[in-house]
C-alpha positions as CSV (number, residue, x, y, z in Angstrom):
1,M,0.2,-0.3,0.2
2,A,1.3,3.4,-1.0
3,T,1.0,6.1,1.8
4,A,2.7,9.5,2.5
5,S,5.2,10.3,5.1
6,H,4.3,14.3,5.1
7,S,1.3,15.6,7.5
8,I,-0.8,18.1,5.1
9,P,-2.3,20.7,6.7
10,E,-6.2,22.0,5.9
11,T,-7.1,18.3,5.4
12,R,-10.7,16.9,5.1
13,K,-10.4,13.3,5.8
14,P,-13.3,11.7,6.6
15,R,-13.2,8.9,9.6
16,P,-13.8,5.8,7.8
17,D,-16.9,5.4,9.4
18,A,-18.3,8.6,8.8
19,P,-20.3,8.6,5.6
20,V,-19.3,10.5,2.8
21,V,-22.8,12.2,1.1
22,I,-22.0,11.8,-2.9
23,R,-24.9,11.9,-5.3
24,A,-24.5,8.8,-7.7
25,A,-23.6,10.5,-10.8
26,D,-20.4,10.6,-8.7
27,L,-20.4,6.5,-8.4
28,P,-20.3,5.5,-12.2
29,L,-20.5,1.6,-11.4
30,N,-23.5,1.0,-14.0
31,A,-21.3,3.1,-16.8
32,V,-18.8,0.1,-17.6
33,E,-19.5,-3.1,-18.6
34,K,-17.5,-5.1,-16.1
35,P,-15.8,-3.1,-12.6
36,V,-13.0,-4.8,-11.9
37,A,-11.8,-1.9,-9.4
38,L,-12.8,1.5,-8.0
39,A,-10.9,4.7,-7.4
40,V,-12.2,6.9,-4.7
41,I,-10.8,10.4,-3.5
42,R,-11.0,9.9,0.0
43,E,-9.0,13.0,1.4
44,V,-8.9,16.5,0.3
45,A,-6.1,19.2,1.3
46,G,-7.0,22.7,0.0
47,P,-8.2,23.2,-3.5
48,S,-9.4,20.5,-5.4
49,Y,-11.1,20.0,-8.7
50,R,-13.4,17.2,-7.3
51,P,-14.7,16.3,-3.9
52,A,-14.1,13.6,-1.2
53,G,-16.4,10.6,-2.4
54,A,-16.1,11.2,-6.5
55,A,-14.9,7.9,-8.0
56,M,-13.2,6.5,-11.1
57,V,-14.5,3.0,-12.3
58,L,-12.3,0.5,-14.2
59,G,-14.4,-2.1,-16.3
60,A,-12.6,-5.4,-17.5
61,D,-11.9,-4.3,-20.9
62,G,-10.1,-1.4,-19.8
63,T,-12.9,1.2,-19.8
64,V,-12.8,3.9,-17.2
65,A,-15.7,5.9,-16.5
66,G,-15.5,9.2,-14.0
67,N,-12.7,11.5,-13.4
68,L,-11.0,12.6,-10.1
69,S,-9.0,15.5,-11.7
70,S,-9.2,17.6,-14.4
71,G,-6.9,15.1,-16.5
72,C,-3.7,15.8,-14.8
73,I,-3.4,12.4,-12.8
74,D,-6.3,10.8,-14.0
75,A,-4.2,8.3,-16.5
76,D,-2.0,7.4,-13.6
77,I,-4.6,6.7,-11.3
78,A,-6.2,4.2,-14.3
79,L,-2.9,2.7,-14.4
80,H,-2.9,2.0,-10.4
81,A,-6.7,0.4,-10.8
82,Q,-5.5,-1.9,-13.4
83,E,-2.3,-3.1,-10.7
84,V,-5.1,-3.4,-8.2
85,A,-7.8,-5.2,-10.4
86,A,-4.9,-7.7,-11.4
87,T,-3.3,-8.6,-7.8
88,G,-6.4,-8.0,-5.6
89,G,-4.8,-5.7,-3.0
90,W,-6.3,-2.2,-2.3
91,K,-3.7,0.5,-1.9
92,V,-4.0,4.4,-1.0
93,L,-2.0,7.3,-3.3
94,R,-1.3,10.6,-2.7
95,Y,-1.0,13.5,-5.5
96,G,-0.3,17.1,-5.2
97,R,0.3,18.8,-2.0
98,G,2.3,16.4,0.4
99,S,2.9,13.7,-2.3
100,A,5.9,11.3,-3.1
101,F,5.1,11.7,-6.8
102,M,6.9,15.0,-8.0
103,D,6.2,14.8,-11.4
104,L,2.6,14.7,-11.1
105,Q,1.2,17.7,-9.7
106,L,-2.3,19.0,-9.1
107,P,-2.3,22.5,-10.9
108,C,-4.8,24.0,-8.4
109,G,-2.2,23.6,-5.6
110,G,-4.1,20.9,-3.6
111,G,-3.5,17.4,-2.7
112,L,-5.7,14.4,-2.9
113,E,-5.6,11.0,-1.1
114,V,-7.2,8.0,-3.7
115,L,-8.5,5.0,-2.6
116,I,-8.3,1.9,-4.9
117,V,-10.2,-1.4,-3.8
118,P,-10.9,-4.2,-6.4
119,V,-14.6,-5.1,-7.4
120,R,-14.1,-8.8,-5.9
121,R,-17.9,-9.7,-5.2
122,P,-21.1,-9.4,-7.3
123,L,-22.4,-5.7,-8.0
124,G,-26.3,-6.8,-8.7
125,K,-27.9,-5.3,-5.6
126,L,-25.9,-2.1,-5.8
127,L,-26.5,-1.7,-9.3
128,E,-30.2,-2.1,-9.1
129,A,-30.5,0.2,-6.4
130,L,-28.7,3.1,-8.2
131,E,-31.2,2.4,-11.0
132,A,-34.2,2.3,-8.8
133,R,-33.1,5.6,-7.3
134,T,-32.7,4.2,-3.6
135,P,-30.4,5.6,-1.4
136,L,-27.4,3.8,-0.6
137,D,-24.9,3.2,2.1
138,L,-21.6,1.9,0.6
139,R,-18.7,0.3,2.1
140,L,-15.5,0.5,0.5
141,T,-13.3,-2.6,1.8
142,P,-10.3,-4.4,1.1
143,E,-13.2,-7.0,-1.0
144,G,-14.4,-3.7,-2.9
145,P,-17.9,-1.8,-2.5
146,V,-20.5,-3.6,-0.5
147,S,-23.4,-2.4,1.0
148,N,-23.6,-4.7,4.4
149,A,-20.1,-4.9,5.4
150,S,-19.7,-7.8,7.7
151,A,-17.5,-7.8,10.6
152,D,-14.5,-9.4,9.4
153,L,-14.3,-6.9,6.4
154,E,-12.2,-3.5,7.3
155,C,-14.1,-0.4,6.6
156,L,-12.1,1.7,4.1
157,M,-14.4,4.2,3.4
158,H,-18.0,5.0,4.1
159,L,-20.0,6.5,1.2
160,H,-23.9,7.5,1.1
161,V,-24.9,7.8,-2.2
162,E,-28.2,10.0,-2.7
163,P,-29.8,9.5,-6.5
164,D,-29.5,12.1,-8.6
165,I,-31.6,15.3,-9.1
166,R,-34.0,15.1,-11.7
167,F,-36.6,17.5,-12.8
168,A,-40.3,17.6,-13.6
169,V,-41.2,21.1,-15.8
170,F,-44.6,21.7,-16.5
171,G,-45.4,24.8,-18.9
172,K,-45.7,26.8,-22.2
173,G,-43.6,28.9,-24.2
174,P,-40.1,29.9,-24.1
175,E,-39.3,29.5,-20.8
176,A,-40.5,26.1,-20.0
177,R,-38.6,24.6,-23.0
178,A,-35.2,26.6,-22.3
179,F,-35.5,25.6,-18.6
180,A,-35.6,21.6,-19.7
181,Q,-33.1,22.0,-22.4
182,M,-30.9,23.3,-19.8
183,T,-31.3,21.0,-17.1
184,A,-31.2,17.7,-19.5
185,G,-28.1,19.2,-21.2
186,A,-26.2,19.8,-17.9
187,G,-26.9,15.5,-17.4
188,Y,-30.3,15.7,-15.5
189,D,-32.8,13.7,-16.1
190,T,-36.0,15.7,-17.1
191,L,-39.2,15.3,-17.6
192,L,-41.1,18.0,-20.2
193,V,-45.0,18.5,-20.0
194,T,-45.5,21.1,-22.7
195,A,-48.0,21.8,-25.7
196,E,-47.4,19.3,-28.4
197,D,-46.6,22.2,-30.8
198,E,-44.2,23.7,-28.7
199,M,-41.8,20.5,-28.1
200,P,-37.9,20.8,-28.5
201,A,-36.0,17.9,-30.6
202,P,-35.3,15.1,-28.9
203,M,-32.1,15.1,-26.7
204,A,-30.4,13.0,-24.0
205,R,-31.9,12.8,-20.7
206,L,-34.7,14.6,-21.8
207,Q,-38.6,13.0,-21.8
208,L,-41.4,14.6,-23.5
209,R,-45.2,14.6,-22.7
210,P,-48.2,16.5,-24.3
211,L,-49.7,19.1,-21.6
212,R,-53.7,17.6,-21.2
213,P,-56.1,19.0,-18.8
214,G,-57.4,17.3,-16.0
215,A,-55.6,14.9,-13.8
216,V,-51.9,14.7,-13.5
217,T,-49.6,12.1,-12.7
218,F,-45.6,12.0,-12.6
219,D,-43.1,9.9,-11.2
220,Q,-40.9,12.3,-8.1
221,D,-39.0,11.2,-4.9
222,P,-37.1,13.5,-2.5
223,N,-34.9,14.1,-5.4
224,T,-36.9,15.4,-7.5
225,A,-37.6,19.2,-8.2
226,V,-40.8,20.3,-10.0
227,V,-40.8,23.7,-12.1
228,L,-44.1,25.5,-13.6
229,F,-43.5,28.0,-16.3
230,F,-46.9,29.3,-17.2
231,H,-48.0,32.8,-18.1
232,D,-51.9,31.5,-18.3
233,H,-52.3,30.1,-14.9
234,D,-55.0,27.8,-15.4
235,L,-53.6,24.9,-15.4
236,E,-51.5,25.6,-12.4
237,P,-53.9,23.8,-9.9
238,G,-54.2,20.5,-10.7
239,I,-50.2,19.9,-11.1
240,L,-49.6,21.5,-8.0
241,R,-51.8,19.7,-6.3
242,A,-50.1,16.2,-7.7
243,A,-46.6,17.9,-6.8
244,L,-47.7,18.9,-3.2
245,A,-49.4,15.6,-2.6
246,G,-45.4,14.0,-3.5
247,P,-42.0,14.1,-1.6
248,A,-39.9,16.3,-4.3
249,F,-37.7,18.6,-2.4
250,Y,-38.4,21.6,-4.7
251,I,-41.7,22.7,-6.1
252,G,-41.9,26.2,-7.5
253,A,-43.7,28.2,-10.6
254,Q,-43.2,31.4,-12.3
255,G,-45.0,34.9,-11.9
256,S,-44.7,38.1,-10.3
257,R,-44.7,38.2,-6.4
258,R,-48.7,39.2,-6.7
259,T,-49.2,36.0,-8.8
260,A,-47.5,33.8,-6.2
261,E,-49.9,35.6,-3.8
262,R,-53.0,34.6,-5.6
263,R,-51.7,31.2,-6.6
264,I,-51.6,30.5,-2.6
265,A,-54.7,32.1,-2.0
266,G,-56.2,29.7,-4.6
267,L,-54.8,26.5,-3.1
268,R,-55.9,27.7,0.4
269,A,-59.1,28.0,-1.0
270,T,-58.9,24.4,-2.1
271,G,-58.1,22.9,1.0
272,M,-54.6,22.5,1.1
273,T,-53.0,22.9,4.3
274,E,-50.8,26.0,5.4
275,A,-47.7,23.5,5.4
276,D,-48.4,22.3,1.8
277,C,-48.6,26.1,0.5
278,L,-45.5,26.9,2.3
279,R,-43.7,24.3,0.5
280,L,-44.5,26.4,-2.9
281,R,-41.7,29.0,-3.8
282,G,-42.6,32.1,-6.1
283,P,-41.4,34.0,-7.2
284,I,-38.3,31.5,-8.5
285,G,-34.8,32.2,-9.4
286,L,-32.1,33.5,-7.7
287,I,-32.2,37.1,-10.1
288,P,-34.9,39.3,-9.5
289,S,-37.2,40.0,-12.6
290,T,-35.9,37.9,-14.8
291,R,-37.5,38.0,-18.4
292,D,-35.4,36.5,-20.8
293,P,-35.7,33.0,-21.1
294,R,-32.1,31.7,-21.1
295,T,-31.4,33.8,-17.7
296,L,-34.1,32.7,-16.2
297,A,-33.3,29.2,-16.4
298,V,-29.8,29.9,-15.3
299,S,-31.7,31.7,-12.3
300,V,-34.2,28.9,-11.8
301,L,-31.3,26.2,-12.0
302,A,-28.9,27.5,-9.3
303,E,-31.8,27.8,-7.0
304,V,-32.9,24.4,-7.3
305,L,-29.4,23.3,-6.8
306,A,-28.4,25.5,-3.8
307,E,-31.4,24.0,-1.8
308,A,-30.4,20.3,-2.8
309,V,-27.1,21.2,-1.4
310,G,-28.2,22.8,1.7
311,R,-30.3,19.4,2.0
312,S,-28.2,16.5,1.4
313,G,-24.6,17.9,1.8
314,A,-23.6,15.9,-1.3
315,C,-21.0,18.5,-3.2
316,G,-21.4,16.5,-6.1
317,L,-24.8,17.2,-8.1
């Protein structure tokens, strides 16, 4: 096992039994056909491109998914991961500040401790949990990642994996379209429910559904954000009732402060509780009175992500 002999100031290193909270996108176990090694940032000292818990996965065919830097050390980590996969032994590497690898420096000036473990046990249940958007407690052991570490397996690092954020977007006009295209383009699964004649071209991560009057149903969980972009607000009540009946962590609707007040009054009149009304955000976005669709999209996305970080503590979004 490679270790550093130098102490590193300003080090952010969790205890092995203290969970590091990450998003599923930071653990790309399902991005390679057969994972054989897993490299994870265990410690960060000073500035860093990626947070503690971010992972890189090596497949049996040499495919690599994920990255632990902006490219300055990823190739070297992949070589060590191949060695770990071949020998079955785990190792810890230090890069940047405090490292013995003087030829591999981090441009940001920080330091990283990287844990590399083999994948020696089947990952079927772990992959199923990730696919089902189930929160997952994962322990990295000398045998690799396991969801339930037995007493005879040393816990080298503890990860709590939250599902990725996803979006349910309802509305008409360029605002709804611009926001949905931005979230999907950023890699977030996005449902856009809009008028058939306003649907954008298909793109990865974007699911399209025509907007219809009447009952509204859609999948949501505690990592879902629901955002409405309507100028004509007649269709909002049914959508908002469906959203407020579920566990979405963010529910917001476009409109002025006066529009937001009328919206809340209308919900109260239909029997919605005060607690439900308090969950509804409006006006939405970090930039007040934004009228450009693209600027509004950036403004609202930033607000949603800030809320997500505040709730989960996960830096990887």
